[in-house]
C-alpha positions in Angstrom: -2.3 -18.9 -8.6 -2.5 -15.5 -10.4 -3.1 -17.3 -13.7 -5.8 -19.6 -12.2 -7.7 -16.6 -10.8 -7.6 -14.6 -14.0 -8.5 -17.6 -16.1 -11.5 -18.4 -13.8 -12.8 -14.8 -14.0 -12.5 -14.7 -17.7 -14.3 -18.0 -18.1 -17.2 -16.9 -15.9 -17.6 -13.7 -17.8 -17.3 -15.4 -21.2 -20.2 -17.7 -20.3 -22.2 -14.8 -19.0 -21.4 -12.8 -22.1 -23.2 -15.4 -24.2 -26.4 -14.3 -22.6 -25.6 -10.6 -22.4 -28.0 -8.1 -24.0 -25.2 -5.6 -24.4 -21.4 -5.4 -23.8 -19.7 -2.1 -22.9 -16.1 -1.0 -22.5 -15.4 1.7 -20.0 -12.6 3.8 -18.5 -12.5 5.7 -15.3 -10.2 7.7 -13.1 -10.2 9.8 -9.9 -8.9 10.0 -6.4 -8.3 7.4 -3.7 -8.2 8.1 0.0 -6.3 5.0 1.3 -5.2 4.1 4.8 -3.3 1.5 6.7 -5.3 -0.1 9.5 -4.1 -2.2 12.4 -5.0 -5.8 12.3 -4.6 -8.6 14.8 -1.0 -7.7 15.8 -0.2 -4.1 16.6 3.3 -2.7 17.0 4.6 0.9 17.4 5.6 0.7 13.7 2.1 -0.2 12.5 0.0 2.2 14.6 -1.0 5.8 14.0 -1.5 6.0 10.2 -3.9 8.5 8.6 -5.3 8.6 5.1 -3.4 10.1 2.3 -4.5 11.2 -1.2 -3.6 9.0 -4.2 -4.5 8.4 -7.8 -6.8 5.6 -9.1 -7.8 4.7 -12.6 -8.9 1.6 -14.6 -10.7 0.0 -17.5 -13.6 -2.4 -17.3 -16.0 -4.5 -19.3 -19.7 -4.5 -18.5 -22.0 -7.3 -19.5 -25.7 -6.4 -19.4 -27.4 -9.7 -18.5 -30.9 -8.3 -17.8 -32.2 -4.6 -17.9 -31.5 -4.0 -14.2 -28.6 -6.5 -13.7 -25.1 -6.6 -15.2 -21.6 -7.9 -14.4 -18.4 -5.8 -14.5 -14.8 -7.0 -14.7 -12.1 -4.4 -14.1 -8.4 -4.0 -14.2 -7.3 -1.0 -12.1 -4.3 0.8 -10.8 -4.8 1.7 -7.2 -2.6 4.0 -5.1 -2.7 2.8 -1.5 -0.8 3.5 1.8 -1.0 6.1 4.5 0.9 8.8 6.4 1.9 9.9 9.9 3.8 12.9 11.2 5.8 13.6 14.3 7.7 11.3 16.7 7.3 7.7 15.4 8.8 4.3 15.6 10.9 2.7 12.8 12.2 -0.9 12.6 15.8 -1.0 13.7 16.5 -4.2 11.8 16.1 -2.4 8.5 18.7 0.2 9.7 21.2 -2.4 10.9 20.8 -4.3 7.6 21.7 -1.2 5.6 24.6 -0.5 7.8 26.0 -4.1 7.6 25.6 -4.1 3.8 27.5 -0.8 3.6 30.3 -2.0 5.9 30.8 -5.3 4.2 30.5 -3.7 0.7 33.3 -1.2 1.3 36.0 -3.5 2.4 34.6 -6.5 4.3 34.6 -6.6 8.1 37.5 -7.8 10.1 36.8 -10.1 13.1 37.2 -7.1 15.4 34.7 -5.1 13.4 32.3 -8.1 13.3 32.4 -8.3 17.1 31.8 -4.6 17.4 28.9 -4.7 15.1 27.5 -7.7 16.9 27.6 -5.7 20.2 25.9 -2.8 18.4 23.1 -5.1 17.1 22.6 -6.8 20.5 22.3 -3.5 22.4 20.1 -1.6 19.9 16.3 -1.6 20.7 13.8 -3.3 18.4 12.5 0.1 17.3 14.1 3.5 17.1 12.2 6.8 17.1 12.5 9.9 14.9 10.6 13.1 14.4 9.6 13.2 10.7 6.9 13.3 8.1 6.4 9.8 6.8 4.3 8.7 3.8 4.0 5.0 2.8 3.1 4.6 -0.8 1.9 1.2 -2.2 1.1 0.7 -5.9 -1.3 -2.1 -6.8 -2.9 -3.6 -9.8 -6.4 -4.8 -8.8 -8.8 -7.1 -10.6 -12.3 -6.6 -9.3 -15.5 -8.4 -10.3 -18.8 -6.7 -9.5 -22.4 -7.7 -9.6 -24.3 -4.5 -10.5 -28.0 -3.6 -10.1 -29.5 -0.3 -11.4 -32.7 1.7 -11.4 -33.8 4.2 -14.0 -34.9 7.6 -12.7 -38.3 7.8 -14.2 -38.2 8.4 -17.9 -35.0 10.4 -17.7 -31.6 9.4 -19.0 -30.3 9.2 -15.4 -29.8 5.8 -13.7 -28.7 5.0 -10.2 -26.7 1.8 -9.5 -24.9 -0.2 -6.8 -22.3 -2.9 -7.3 -20.2 -5.1 -5.1 -17.9 -8.1 -5.3 -14.5 -9.6 -4.6 -11.1 -8.5 -5.9 -7.6 -9.8 -6.1 -4.6 -7.4 -6.2 -0.9 -7.7 -6.9 1.7 -5.3 -5.7 3.7 -3.2 -8.2 5.9 -1.3 -5.7 6.1 -0.1 -2.2 8.1 2.8 -0.8 8.4 4.8 2.4 9.0 8.5 1.7 10.4 10.2 4.9 11.0 13.9 5.1 12.9 15.8 7.7 16.2 16.0 9.5 16.8 14.9 13.1 18.3 12.3 15.4 17.5 8.6 16.0 16.3 8.1 19.5 16.0 5.0 21.6 12.4 5.7 22.7 9.5 8.0 22.1 10.7 10.4 24.8 13.7 11.5 22.7 16.0 11.5 25.8 18.7 9.3 24.5 20.1 8.6 21.0 20.9 5.1 19.6 24.6 6.0 20.0 24.1 6.5 23.7 23.2 2.8 24.1 26.3 1.5 22.3 28.9 0.0 24.6 32.1 2.0 24.9 34.3 -0.8 23.5 32.1 -1.0 20.4 32.0 2.8 20.1 35.8 3.0 19.9 36.0 0.5 17.0 33.0 1.8 15.1 34.0 5.5 15.5 37.5 4.8 14.3 36.7 2.4 11.4 33.2 3.7 10.4 32.7 7.3 11.5 29.7 7.6 9.2 27.8 5.1 11.3 28.7 6.9 14.5 27.4 10.1 12.9 24.2 8.3 11.9 23.5 6.9 15.3 24.3 10.0 17.3 24.0 13.0 15.0 21.4 14.6 12.7 20.2 12.4 9.9 18.4 13.5 6.7 15.6 11.1 5.9 14.8 10.0 2.4 13.0 7.3 0.4 13.3 3.6 1.2 12.1 0.8 -1.1 10.0 -1.6 1.1 8.5 -3.8 -1.7 10.5 -6.8 -0.5 8.9 -6.5 3.0 5.4 -6.8 1.6 3.2 -9.7 0.5 2.9 -9.9 -3.3 -0.9 -10.5 -3.4 -4.1 -9.7 -1.6 -7.8 -10.2 -1.9 -10.8 -8.6 -0.5 -14.1 -6.9 -1.3 -15.1 -3.7 -3.0 -18.2 -1.8 -3.9 -19.6 1.4 -5.4 -22.7 3.6 -5.5 -23.0 5.4 -8.8 -25.0 7.8 -11.0 -24.9 7.6 -14.7 -26.2 9.6 -17.7 -27.2 7.7 -20.7 -26.3 9.2 -24.1 -27.5 7.0 -27.0 -25.9 3.6 -26.2 -23.1 5.1 -24.2 -23.0 6.7 -20.8 -21.0 9.0 -18.5 -20.9 8.2 -14.8 -19.7 9.3 -11.3 -19.3 6.8 -8.5 -18.1 6.6 -4.9 -17.0 3.5 -3.1 -14.3 1.7 -1.4 -12.3 -1.5 -0.9 -10.8 -3.5 1.9 -8.1 -6.2 1.8 -8.4 -9.3 4.0 -4.6 -10.2 4.0 -2.0 -8.4 6.1 0.4 -6.5 3.9 3.6 -7.3 5.8 5.5 -10.5 5.3 7.0 -10.2 8.8 4.5 -10.0 11.7 7.2 -8.4 13.8 6.5 -5.1 12.0 2.7 -5.4 12.5 -0.3 -7.0 10.9 -1.9 -4.2 8.9 -4.7 -4.3 6.5 -5.1 -1.8 3.7 -8.2 -0.2 2.2 -9.4 2.9 0.4 -12.4 5.1 -0.2 -12.6 6.5 -3.8 -14.5 8.8 -6.1 -14.3 8.2 -9.8 -15.5 9.8 -13.1 -15.8 7.6 -16.2 -17.3 6.9 -19.6 -18.5 3.6 -21.1 -19.4 2.8 -24.7 -21.0 -0.1 -26.5 -18.6 -2.4 -28.2 -21.2 -3.9 -30.6 
């Protein structure tokens, strides 16, 4: 699918390029203000995100078809994601998977230990809560195609333009950066820890065989970085657009533009963790020069 999309875009621009009055190559870079927005399915994990600051940069080719109209094809790096602070929900399944991997990796679980861990999994709520600073960082490569229309400002070298069009994007990496030290609670009130919910029979086995797990569920935990790339869809598509101002210098130009993008596909592979869409506002500076 990725190859088909890229080949189609290149074919369309090649045909348009045969009628282009000018072809320019450009670079741009600046700041994104991305956010994670709730979609059709909302869960405690997917709610409450705010915008964060991230980098964005890219290259593009512009085909001037007529004096006011041009086509732009870009390849961009885009930092996406969001952040939230304070008491917040986290998926328990991820925590249990990490624990099970650690237990099996050390020595393999005995039948008694497997039974105890099964009791632990069956009595643990779907989400646990912790008081921390949490930033979700997604890195994407985006391929936008814009139709662009511009107006000269009188006889001056200044020109105003707008562009809009579809994009496809492919994820490079996803990580959750959590900062803070605290306990893992059963609900948002912070009244009971995860360890408080574990049956006594399971507590005895886990505490004797795996004291680190008992400490994790009932004591203070230092939060860190988790790779969540495997929990995310590999591709997305949506729309993007910009409003810009450029300064013409001979056949080249400098520009500043502000815009945004919005993806139509939920980022999570598993709807149990929500159904979020991602998007970003951006402001970019750039330079474009004629190729021939």
